[in-house]
Backbone of each chain as ProteinMPNN parsed JSONL, in Angstrom:
{"seq_chain_A": "MICRVRTQSNSPKLKAKVYITLKRGVLDPQGKATEQALTRLGFRGVEEIRQGKVLEFQLSESDPKRARAELEEMCKKLLANTVIEDYSIDLDE", "coords_chain_A": {"N_chain_A": [[205.147, 76.85, -6.257], [207.525, 74.526, -5.032], [208.553, 71.734, -5.277], [211.012, 69.108, -4.207], [211.91, 65.856, -4.513], [213.416, 63.177, -2.785], [214.513, 59.939, -2.348], [214.231, 57.904, 0.441], [215.36, 54.966, 1.456], [215.234, 53.652, 3.735], [213.465, 54.805, 5.376], [209.888, 55.2, 5.969], [208.621, 57.382, 6.598], [208.043, 60.661, 6.145], [209.335, 63.838, 5.357], [209.48, 67.537, 5.653], [209.373, 70.686, 4.346], [208.035, 74.054, 5.17], [207.595, 76.985, 3.489], [206.869, 80.652, 4.374], [206.119, 83.494, 3.362], [205.73, 86.863, 3.164], [203.442, 88.311, 0.967], [204.008, 90.15, -2.225], [204.165, 93.796, -1.787], [203.196, 93.911, 0.615], [204.455, 95.388, 3.659], [207.415, 95.063, 5.15], [208.896, 95.18, 8.052], [210.655, 93.861, 9.355], [212.512, 92.874, 7.566], [213.118, 95.139, 6.46], [214.569, 96.361, 8.337], [216.846, 94.554, 8.817], [218.148, 95.227, 6.49], [218.71, 97.616, 6.939], [220.701, 97.452, 9.003], [222.481, 96.019, 8.005], [223.552, 97.347, 6.068], [224.688, 99.496, 7.641], [226.938, 97.925, 8.716], [228.418, 97.97, 6.624], [227.712, 96.585, 4.307], [227.236, 96.808, 1.309], [226.034, 95.827, -1.005], [223.277, 94.911, -1.138], [219.978, 95.223, -1.777], [217.163, 94.688, -1.384], [215.423, 93.199, 1.357], [213.539, 90.542, 2.069], [211.811, 89.122, 4.688], [211.033, 85.947, 6.006], [209.388, 82.828, 7.216], [210.793, 79.565, 8.064], [209.408, 76.244, 8.225], [210.368, 73.155, 9.476], [209.184, 70.146, 8.959], [208.825, 66.917, 10.403], [206.968, 64.057, 9.767], [204.476, 61.658, 10.583], [203.137, 60.56, 8.711], [203.449, 58.501, 5.637], [202.509, 58.486, 3.094], [202.922, 60.5, 0.404], [200.984, 62.058, -1.163], [199.022, 62.472, 0.577], [199.983, 63.74, 2.648], [200.997, 66.016, 1.519], [198.566, 66.969, 1.176], [197.531, 67.405, 3.71], [199.564, 69.161, 4.898], [198.941, 71.377, 3.282], [196.597, 71.842, 4.393], [197.018, 72.951, 7.133], [198.512, 75.099, 6.665], [196.329, 76.74, 5.59], [194.91, 76.732, 7.829], [196.056, 77.514, 10.249], [199.087, 77.927, 10.176], [199.58, 80.107, 7.878], [198.728, 83.309, 7.481], [196.785, 83.811, 4.828], [195.711, 86.451, 3.994], [197.666, 88.0, 3.934], [199.988, 86.263, 3.461], [201.993, 83.94, 1.533], [202.119, 80.854, 0.966], [204.877, 77.567, 0.538], [205.011, 74.488, -0.172], [207.394, 71.979, 0.503], [208.145, 69.212, 0.048], [210.029, 66.124, 1.292], [210.68, 62.966, 0.193]], "CA_chain_A": [[205.352, 75.681, -5.412], [208.806, 73.974, -5.59], [208.661, 70.008, -4.818], [211.884, 68.216, -4.573], [211.513, 64.572, -3.991], [214.448, 62.366, -2.736], [214.45, 58.495, -1.798], [215.213, 57.208, 1.72], [214.751, 53.482, 1.34], [215.268, 53.017, 4.719], [212.402, 55.278, 6.38], [208.915, 55.566, 5.013], [208.149, 58.631, 7.187], [208.084, 61.799, 5.443], [209.873, 65.285, 5.809], [208.627, 68.46, 4.639], [209.697, 72.287, 4.409], [207.047, 74.779, 4.402], [208.043, 78.164, 3.496], [205.812, 81.367, 4.55], [206.767, 84.588, 2.92], [204.816, 87.932, 2.811], [202.889, 88.953, -0.327], [204.369, 90.85, -2.585], [203.458, 94.715, -1.466], [202.928, 94.089, 1.74], [205.467, 96.04, 4.375], [208.201, 94.137, 5.932], [209.689, 96.08, 8.843], [211.888, 93.067, 10.228], [213.361, 92.972, 6.572], [213.894, 96.45, 6.226], [215.771, 96.599, 9.634], [217.866, 93.719, 8.678], [218.782, 95.478, 5.23], [219.848, 98.567, 7.362], [221.791, 96.893, 10.05], [223.737, 95.342, 6.903], [224.227, 99.017, 5.469], [225.621, 100.169, 8.629], [227.87, 97.371, 9.085], [229.587, 98.31, 5.634], [227.257, 95.502, 3.363], [226.675, 97.884, 0.08], [225.197, 95.207, -2.195], [221.759, 94.869, -0.743], [218.947, 96.293, -2.492], [216.131, 94.714, -0.597], [215.196, 92.118, 1.916], [211.953, 90.206, 2.594], [211.844, 88.115, 5.997], [209.648, 85.133, 5.974], [209.601, 81.864, 7.908], [210.577, 78.295, 7.436], [209.16, 75.174, 9.229], [210.647, 72.065, 9.212], [208.126, 69.045, 9.527], [208.869, 65.535, 10.819], [205.426, 63.546, 9.726], [204.27, 60.344, 10.619], [202.568, 60.196, 7.407], [204.302, 58.107, 4.749], [202.043, 58.896, 1.547], [203.401, 61.948, -0.385], [199.803, 62.789, -1.648], [198.088, 62.542, 1.622], [200.798, 64.535, 3.736], [200.836, 67.153, 0.872], [196.9, 67.637, 1.638], [197.568, 67.718, 5.155], [200.058, 70.412, 4.948], [197.862, 72.185, 2.831], [194.949, 72.246, 5.217], [197.817, 73.333, 8.2], [198.889, 76.362, 6.153], [195.34, 77.633, 5.671], [194.06, 76.865, 9.158], [197.219, 78.197, 11.294], [200.487, 78.21, 9.914], [200.064, 81.114, 7.145], [197.64, 84.25, 7.154], [196.847, 84.082, 3.418], [195.586, 87.642, 3.352], [199.098, 88.846, 3.777], [201.117, 85.613, 3.341], [201.923, 83.326, 0.557], [203.204, 79.53, 1.617], [204.751, 76.807, -0.518], [205.47, 73.199, 0.627], [208.701, 71.289, -0.081], [207.997, 67.63, 0.299], [211.221, 65.318, 1.021], [210.46, 61.389, 0.662]], "C_chain_A": [[206.417, 74.862, -5.764], [208.366, 72.696, -4.637], [209.865, 69.509, -4.981], [211.764, 67.183, -3.855], [212.969, 63.804, -3.994], [214.08, 61.031, -1.9], [215.214, 58.282, -0.835], [214.597, 56.222, 2.06], [214.333, 53.058, 2.662], [214.138, 53.527, 6.195], [211.283, 55.542, 5.841], [208.289, 56.763, 5.621], [208.71, 59.768, 6.394], [208.956, 63.201, 6.105], [209.397, 66.351, 5.269], [208.872, 69.913, 5.392], [208.605, 72.952, 3.964], [207.348, 76.181, 4.491], [207.073, 79.583, 3.494], [206.385, 82.611, 4.366], [205.561, 85.631, 3.156], [204.65, 88.037, 1.369], [203.756, 90.112, -0.794], [203.887, 92.395, -2.201], [203.197, 94.78, 0.044], [204.15, 94.519, 2.905], [205.912, 95.107, 4.983], [209.145, 94.408, 6.735], [210.77, 95.291, 9.277], [212.707, 92.847, 8.856], [214.004, 94.139, 6.502], [214.739, 96.925, 7.585], [217.06, 95.714, 9.568], [219.087, 94.622, 7.401], [219.578, 96.915, 5.834], [220.909, 98.806, 8.316], [222.875, 96.342, 8.988], [224.574, 96.763, 6.747], [225.299, 99.43, 6.352], [226.725, 99.176, 8.908], [228.832, 97.223, 7.792], [229.491, 97.241, 4.275], [226.796, 96.774, 2.202], [225.777, 97.455, -0.965], [224.136, 94.818, -1.963], [221.214, 95.814, -1.149], [217.683, 96.098, -1.582], [216.088, 93.421, -0.019], [214.195, 91.741, 2.545], [212.703, 89.24, 3.624], [210.762, 87.11, 5.82], [210.016, 83.771, 7.031], [209.847, 80.669, 7.041], [210.515, 77.272, 8.645], [209.621, 74.107, 8.888], [209.83, 70.977, 10.015], [208.966, 67.856, 9.408], [207.286, 64.622, 10.747], [205.243, 62.222, 9.749], [203.562, 59.576, 9.46], [203.414, 59.453, 6.859], [203.77, 58.291, 3.344], [202.053, 60.453, 1.301], [201.813, 62.571, -0.497], [199.134, 63.197, -0.171], [198.65, 63.659, 2.825], [200.981, 65.964, 2.921], [199.509, 68.129, 1.378], [197.024, 68.482, 2.596], [198.375, 69.088, 5.543], [199.564, 71.786, 4.7], [197.073, 73.126, 3.602], [195.748, 73.285, 6.652], [197.729, 74.679, 7.861], [197.695, 77.472, 6.355], [194.71, 77.886, 6.915], [194.715, 77.602, 9.973], [198.242, 78.899, 10.795], [200.643, 79.691, 9.099], [198.742, 82.031, 7.219], [197.813, 84.601, 5.97], [196.43, 85.488, 3.012], [196.419, 88.398, 3.12], [200.538, 87.982, 3.398], [201.198, 84.378, 2.346], [202.573, 81.769, 1.24], [203.611, 78.575, 0.208], [205.38, 75.587, 0.499], [206.569, 72.323, -0.375], [208.729, 69.783, 0.169], [209.133, 67.105, -0.097], [210.783, 63.759, 1.183], [211.27, 60.516, 1.129]], "O_chain_A": [[206.328, 74.384, -6.895], [207.931, 72.767, -3.487], [210.044, 69.341, -6.187], [211.534, 67.297, -2.652], [213.64, 63.782, -5.026], [213.405, 61.107, -0.874], [216.443, 58.347, -0.854], [213.575, 56.219, 2.745], [213.373, 52.314, 2.865], [213.987, 53.061, 7.325], [211.48, 56.342, 4.926], [207.288, 57.159, 5.024], [209.883, 59.718, 6.026], [209.089, 63.385, 7.315], [208.776, 66.145, 4.226], [208.66, 70.211, 6.567], [208.106, 72.778, 2.853], [207.368, 76.646, 5.63], [206.409, 79.651, 2.459], [207.22, 82.931, 5.211], [204.436, 85.163, 3.332], [205.601, 87.875, 0.603], [204.2, 90.943, -0.001], [202.668, 92.299, -2.338], [202.989, 95.879, 0.558], [204.961, 93.593, 2.939], [205.163, 94.243, 5.439], [210.28, 94.036, 6.435], [211.817, 95.857, 9.587], [213.871, 92.57, 9.143], [215.23, 94.252, 6.482], [215.493, 97.898, 7.592], [218.118, 96.023, 10.116], [220.318, 94.646, 7.404], [220.674, 97.304, 5.431], [221.679, 99.751, 8.492], [224.07, 96.292, 9.279], [225.691, 97.129, 7.113], [226.466, 99.666, 6.038], [227.659, 99.746, 9.472], [229.84, 96.517, 7.825], [230.392, 96.98, 3.478], [225.936, 97.594, 2.526], [225.019, 98.148, -1.643], [223.806, 94.066, -2.88], [221.575, 96.989, -1.072], [217.148, 97.075, -1.058], [216.59, 92.484, -0.64], [213.799, 92.374, 3.524], [213.814, 88.728, 3.487], [209.633, 87.477, 5.493], [211.084, 83.869, 7.636], [209.468, 80.509, 5.88], [211.192, 77.298, 9.673], [209.319, 73.859, 7.721], [209.758, 70.861, 11.239], [209.746, 67.726, 8.465], [206.566, 64.615, 11.746], [205.855, 61.55, 8.919], [203.447, 58.36, 9.311], [204.483, 59.514, 7.467], [204.583, 58.251, 2.42], [201.393, 61.339, 1.842], [201.551, 63.587, 0.147], [198.78, 64.362, 0.015], [197.956, 64.244, 3.657], [201.104, 66.993, 3.585], [199.398, 69.297, 1.749], [196.821, 69.695, 2.638], [197.936, 69.931, 6.325], [199.621, 72.83, 5.35], [196.88, 74.342, 3.617], [195.116, 74.232, 7.121], [197.04, 75.455, 8.524], [197.777, 78.562, 6.922], [194.093, 78.918, 7.176], [194.055, 78.465, 10.552], [198.4, 80.117, 10.866], [201.555, 80.448, 9.43], [197.674, 81.457, 7.007], [198.655, 85.445, 5.665], [196.683, 85.849, 1.863], [196.31, 89.353, 2.351], [201.653, 88.442, 3.151], [200.176, 83.699, 2.443], [203.532, 81.807, 2.011], [203.02, 78.661, -0.869], [205.999, 75.709, 1.555], [206.533, 72.113, -1.587], [209.802, 69.383, 0.62], [209.559, 67.241, -1.244], [210.548, 63.354, 2.321], [210.867, 59.388, 1.41]]}, "seq_chain_B": "MICRVRTQSNSPKLKAKVYITLKRGVLDPQGKATEQALTRLGFRGVEEIRQGKVLEFQLSESDPKRARAELEEMCKKLLANTVIEDYSIDLDE", "coords_chain_B": {"N_chain_B": [[225.004, 72.465, 2.128], [223.049, 74.006, 0.036], [222.587, 74.41, -3.38], [220.884, 76.24, -5.672], [221.192, 77.094, -9.097], [219.763, 79.307, -11.55], [219.06, 80.616, -14.508], [218.735, 83.821, -15.57], [218.515, 85.581, -18.227], [217.425, 88.364, -18.712], [218.199, 89.928, -16.832], [220.911, 91.192, -14.794], [221.412, 91.379, -11.908], [221.532, 89.669, -9.131], [219.444, 87.062, -7.096], [219.033, 86.027, -3.793], [218.513, 83.398, -1.473], [218.46, 82.967, 2.004], [218.524, 80.627, 4.268], [218.144, 80.425, 7.928], [218.319, 78.487, 10.712], [217.821, 76.57, 13.651], [220.499, 74.482, 15.263], [220.593, 71.161, 15.454], [219.689, 69.985, 18.492], [219.233, 71.803, 20.11], [217.112, 73.944, 21.753], [213.499, 74.194, 20.644], [211.046, 76.385, 21.343], [209.428, 77.507, 19.699], [208.772, 76.507, 17.714], [207.862, 73.784, 18.922], [205.601, 74.935, 20.05], [203.749, 75.167, 17.851], [203.583, 72.907, 17.019], [201.891, 71.771, 19.337], [199.879, 73.44, 18.935], [198.926, 72.659, 16.321], [198.339, 70.111, 16.913], [196.131, 70.273, 18.796], [194.326, 71.565, 17.053], [193.615, 69.229, 15.707], [195.179, 67.746, 13.831], [196.753, 65.009, 13.437], [199.401, 64.29, 12.602], [201.559, 64.967, 12.777], [205.141, 64.796, 13.825], [207.217, 66.38, 14.36], [208.531, 69.776, 14.932], [210.451, 72.373, 13.271], [211.441, 75.387, 13.839], [212.341, 78.214, 11.443], [214.177, 80.829, 9.844], [213.901, 82.098, 6.982], [215.601, 84.455, 4.403], [214.929, 86.568, 1.829], [217.094, 87.834, -0.671], [217.475, 90.725, -2.595], [220.112, 91.413, -4.544], [222.817, 93.846, -5.494], [224.902, 93.345, -6.381], [226.368, 91.281, -9.432], [228.083, 89.314, -9.676], [228.4, 85.873, -9.12], [230.136, 84.524, -7.618], [231.353, 86.329, -5.849], [229.134, 87.653, -4.848], [228.264, 85.452, -3.094], [230.568, 85.186, -1.432], [230.138, 87.499, -0.013], [227.203, 87.222, 1.28], [227.737, 85.091, 2.995], [229.395, 86.078, 4.857], [227.667, 88.153, 5.694], [226.166, 86.612, 7.06], [227.689, 85.462, 9.144], [228.408, 87.665, 10.386], [226.037, 89.14, 11.224], [223.404, 87.706, 10.379], [222.977, 85.383, 11.302], [223.489, 83.486, 14.479], [226.026, 81.959, 15.101], [226.701, 79.984, 17.178], [224.178, 78.808, 17.824], [222.758, 78.435, 15.716], [222.244, 77.088, 12.002], [223.094, 78.308, 8.805], [222.057, 78.551, 5.594], [222.828, 78.868, 1.978], [221.163, 80.08, -0.892], [221.58, 80.605, -4.237], [220.291, 82.627, -6.845], [220.831, 82.879, -10.028]], "CA_chain_B": [[224.778, 74.14, 1.73], [221.916, 73.935, -0.962], [222.724, 75.978, -4.47], [220.244, 76.103, -7.219], [220.988, 78.286, -10.489], [218.603, 79.508, -12.556], [219.385, 81.691, -15.611], [217.67, 85.161, -16.06], [218.883, 86.45, -19.12], [217.636, 90.037, -18.798], [218.686, 90.478, -15.52], [222.475, 90.843, -14.319], [221.571, 90.95, -10.673], [221.273, 88.263, -8.136], [218.667, 86.972, -6.14], [219.328, 85.004, -2.825], [217.672, 82.957, -0.207], [219.268, 82.524, 3.096], [217.844, 80.082, 5.538], [218.849, 80.146, 9.213], [217.552, 77.12, 11.501], [218.38, 75.994, 15.164], [221.445, 73.533, 15.502], [220.175, 69.831, 16.101], [219.714, 69.58, 19.918], [218.73, 73.25, 20.546], [215.615, 73.684, 22.385], [212.948, 75.255, 19.803], [210.034, 76.145, 21.799], [208.374, 78.224, 18.774], [208.501, 74.874, 16.822], [206.882, 73.297, 19.992], [204.135, 75.968, 20.279], [203.135, 75.323, 16.574], [203.528, 71.28, 16.979], [201.222, 71.982, 19.885], [198.503, 74.004, 18.227], [198.506, 71.639, 15.025], [197.62, 68.587, 17.409], [194.813, 70.845, 19.053], [193.407, 71.709, 16.107], [193.278, 67.867, 15.036], [196.064, 67.292, 12.768], [197.344, 64.156, 14.104], [200.419, 63.404, 11.741], [203.049, 65.535, 12.917], [205.937, 64.445, 14.82], [208.407, 67.554, 15.077], [208.55, 70.914, 13.871], [211.634, 73.042, 14.187], [211.117, 76.925, 13.121], [213.671, 79.094, 11.314], [214.079, 81.993, 9.29], [213.98, 82.49, 5.308], [215.375, 85.986, 4.095], [215.298, 86.686, 0.504], [217.672, 89.021, -0.879], [217.634, 91.445, -4.003], [221.195, 91.968, -4.576], [223.138, 94.724, -6.554], [226.047, 92.219, -6.951], [226.13, 90.124, -10.524], [228.926, 87.971, -9.875], [227.991, 84.706, -7.967], [230.985, 84.179, -6.528], [231.361, 87.36, -4.685], [227.704, 87.432, -3.912], [227.949, 84.18, -2.242], [231.457, 85.335, -0.369], [229.215, 88.701, 0.688], [226.101, 86.549, 1.84], [228.624, 84.269, 4.077], [229.828, 87.199, 5.902], [226.484, 88.629, 6.507], [225.717, 85.127, 8.16], [228.556, 85.065, 10.2], [228.691, 88.772, 11.174], [225.058, 89.426, 11.74], [222.2, 87.055, 10.377], [222.733, 83.715, 12.156], [223.714, 83.595, 15.912], [226.679, 80.476, 14.436], [226.655, 79.296, 18.529], [223.138, 77.876, 18.061], [222.032, 78.487, 14.341], [222.889, 76.844, 10.93], [222.769, 78.706, 7.621], [222.526, 77.824, 4.133], [222.761, 80.213, 0.72], [220.728, 79.42, -1.992], [221.775, 81.439, -4.896], [219.642, 82.44, -8.23], [221.818, 83.765, -11.102]], "C_chain_B": [[224.066, 73.562, 0.277], [222.04, 74.861, -2.08], [221.895, 75.577, -5.608], [220.583, 77.374, -8.008], [220.404, 78.11, -11.464], [219.166, 80.932, -13.623], [218.37, 82.699, -15.953], [218.718, 85.994, -17.212], [218.807, 88.058, -19.207], [217.522, 90.442, -17.652], [220.042, 89.957, -15.074], [222.372, 90.75, -12.842], [220.756, 89.874, -10.221], [220.348, 88.299, -7.044], [219.189, 85.694, -4.874], [218.195, 84.519, -1.97], [218.954, 82.493, 0.922], [218.428, 81.8, 4.269], [218.906, 79.802, 6.855], [217.938, 79.52, 10.161], [218.336, 76.862, 12.622], [219.122, 74.807, 14.449], [220.424, 72.341, 15.985], [220.605, 69.832, 17.55], [219.408, 71.021, 20.859], [217.297, 73.368, 20.268], [214.977, 74.764, 21.374], [211.09, 75.597, 20.376], [208.817, 77.077, 20.675], [207.886, 76.826, 18.104], [207.318, 74.144, 17.824], [205.736, 73.807, 19.963], [203.46, 75.447, 19.073], [202.489, 73.909, 16.574], [201.815, 71.375, 17.973], [199.449, 72.414, 19.506], [198.13, 73.201, 17.495], [197.66, 70.577, 15.965], [196.083, 69.204, 17.984], [193.839, 70.834, 18.027], [193.21, 70.152, 15.13], [194.169, 67.325, 14.32], [197.126, 66.067, 13.694], [199.161, 63.428, 13.626], [201.725, 64.25, 11.808], [203.785, 65.308, 14.082], [206.855, 65.424, 15.507], [208.031, 68.358, 14.253], [209.867, 71.952, 14.405], [211.211, 74.635, 13.24], [212.289, 77.694, 12.995], [213.357, 80.021, 10.27], [214.351, 81.908, 7.695], [214.181, 84.097, 5.192], [215.701, 85.917, 2.484], [215.787, 88.159, 0.208], [217.853, 89.396, -2.411], [218.858, 91.825, -4.078], [221.752, 92.86, -5.519], [224.533, 93.848, -7.334], [225.551, 91.245, -8.234], [226.849, 89.234, -10.411], [228.714, 86.808, -8.696], [228.819, 84.503, -6.981], [231.231, 85.343, -5.371], [230.244, 87.421, -4.039], [227.588, 86.483, -2.76], [229.178, 84.463, -1.219], [230.632, 86.494, 0.577], [228.412, 87.897, 1.724], [227.108, 85.828, 3.065], [229.198, 85.116, 4.892], [228.928, 88.052, 6.63], [226.094, 87.683, 7.371], [226.31, 85.355, 9.472], [228.71, 86.193, 11.045], [227.298, 89.321, 11.8], [223.628, 88.472, 11.772], [222.091, 85.806, 11.308], [223.661, 84.467, 13.421], [224.765, 81.915, 15.792], [226.749, 79.757, 16.123], [225.338, 78.063, 18.735], [222.234, 77.728, 16.626], [223.056, 78.099, 13.094], [222.398, 77.909, 9.978], [222.957, 78.06, 6.355], [222.211, 78.781, 3.384], [222.007, 79.383, -0.175], [220.623, 80.43, -2.859], [221.065, 81.519, -6.447], [220.387, 83.353, -9.005], [220.297, 84.364, -12.018]], "O_chain_B": [[224.634, 72.73, -0.43], [221.679, 76.026, -1.916], [222.208, 74.676, -6.387], [220.295, 78.507, -7.622], [220.382, 77.122, -12.198], [219.578, 82.026, -13.239], [217.316, 82.441, -16.535], [219.526, 86.875, -16.92], [219.686, 88.83, -19.592], [216.73, 91.347, -17.388], [220.358, 88.772, -14.966], [223.233, 90.028, -12.339], [219.738, 89.346, -10.667], [220.305, 89.197, -6.203], [219.655, 84.602, -5.201], [217.14, 85.128, -1.794], [220.006, 81.891, 0.707], [217.755, 82.439, 5.078], [219.997, 79.234, 6.866], [216.837, 80.023, 10.385], [219.56, 76.943, 12.52], [218.711, 74.232, 13.441], [219.545, 72.576, 16.814], [221.797, 69.69, 17.824], [219.397, 71.114, 22.086], [216.57, 73.125, 19.304], [215.493, 75.86, 21.157], [210.112, 75.084, 19.831], [207.616, 77.214, 20.908], [206.765, 76.319, 18.086], [206.136, 74.0, 17.512], [204.765, 73.061, 19.839], [202.28, 75.225, 19.344], [201.323, 73.657, 16.271], [200.752, 71.101, 17.415], [198.352, 71.902, 19.729], [196.998, 72.764, 17.701], [196.485, 70.288, 15.739], [195.027, 68.668, 17.647], [192.758, 70.247, 18.064], [192.707, 70.123, 14.006], [193.928, 66.138, 14.098], [198.056, 66.363, 14.444], [199.818, 62.508, 14.113], [202.689, 64.19, 11.046], [203.323, 65.523, 15.202], [207.21, 65.435, 16.685], [207.437, 68.149, 13.196], [210.168, 72.218, 15.569], [210.742, 74.693, 12.103], [213.102, 77.919, 13.892], [212.22, 79.987, 9.8], [215.477, 81.461, 7.473], [213.378, 84.919, 5.634], [216.637, 85.265, 2.023], [215.294, 89.23, 0.559], [218.262, 88.622, -3.276], [218.923, 92.936, -3.552], [221.185, 92.756, -6.607], [224.927, 93.823, -8.5], [224.542, 90.548, -8.134], [226.525, 88.177, -10.952], [228.901, 87.02, -7.498], [228.536, 84.335, -5.795], [231.269, 85.113, -4.163], [230.191, 87.283, -2.817], [226.964, 86.677, -1.717], [228.965, 84.027, -0.088], [230.536, 86.335, 1.794], [228.803, 87.841, 2.889], [226.984, 86.347, 4.175], [229.565, 84.556, 5.925], [229.121, 88.571, 7.729], [225.669, 88.011, 8.479], [225.746, 85.431, 10.563], [229.055, 86.048, 12.218], [227.385, 89.939, 12.861], [222.886, 88.401, 12.752], [221.085, 85.443, 11.918], [224.28, 85.53, 13.402], [224.329, 80.882, 16.3], [226.915, 78.548, 15.959], [225.334, 77.005, 19.365], [221.226, 77.032, 16.514], [224.218, 78.495, 12.999], [221.327, 78.449, 10.258], [223.809, 77.214, 6.083], [221.415, 79.626, 3.794], [222.155, 78.162, -0.243], [219.764, 81.277, -2.613], [221.249, 80.575, -7.215], [220.556, 84.52, -8.653], [220.416, 85.112, -12.988]]}, "name": "protein", "num_of_chains": 2, "seq": "MICRVRTQSNSPKLKAKVYITLKRGVLDPQGKATEQALTRLGFRGVEEIRQGKVLEFQLSESDPKRARAELEEMCKKLLANTVIEDYSIDLDEMICRVRTQSNSPKLKAKVYITLKRGVLDPQGKATEQALTRLGFRGVEEIRQGKVLEFQLSESDPKRARAELEEMCKKLLANTVIEDYSIDLDE"}
């Protein structure tokens, strides 16, 4: 999990990014299609592409600890399918 | 543009992440739907969500400068619709 913390003194509210990616070994047809399209366009330097989602949050929460805990719960309950997907939370203070 | 560089001495090949997000002001129905679903589940701390894509590249290129230039071109030609989307490239050495 990556966590970068930046200070913004004028705003107590938090921003966060949540990355949702397929676990290793899970087939990724979207990534495969992009790979093939790039090859057809003449880009030879691509070996593999895996496609995922990024969700940019504007939170009303101002406490980083509580915000992270809430985001973890959101990931488990709705945002990620933890059988086939991994998630990571990147909190900006 | 965010660029984090990490050294992996055992591999000359590069990895990169490309983030594609909607420009400010462009309507994001996917993000809105996620927002509403989270609110229905009882998460009150979400003010806004914007949804984007992340593409994880395994490149055969080993020169960071050339790799970045190639990725820029891929974004402009195929990966991002630059009328409504922004992209950023995060290269891992």
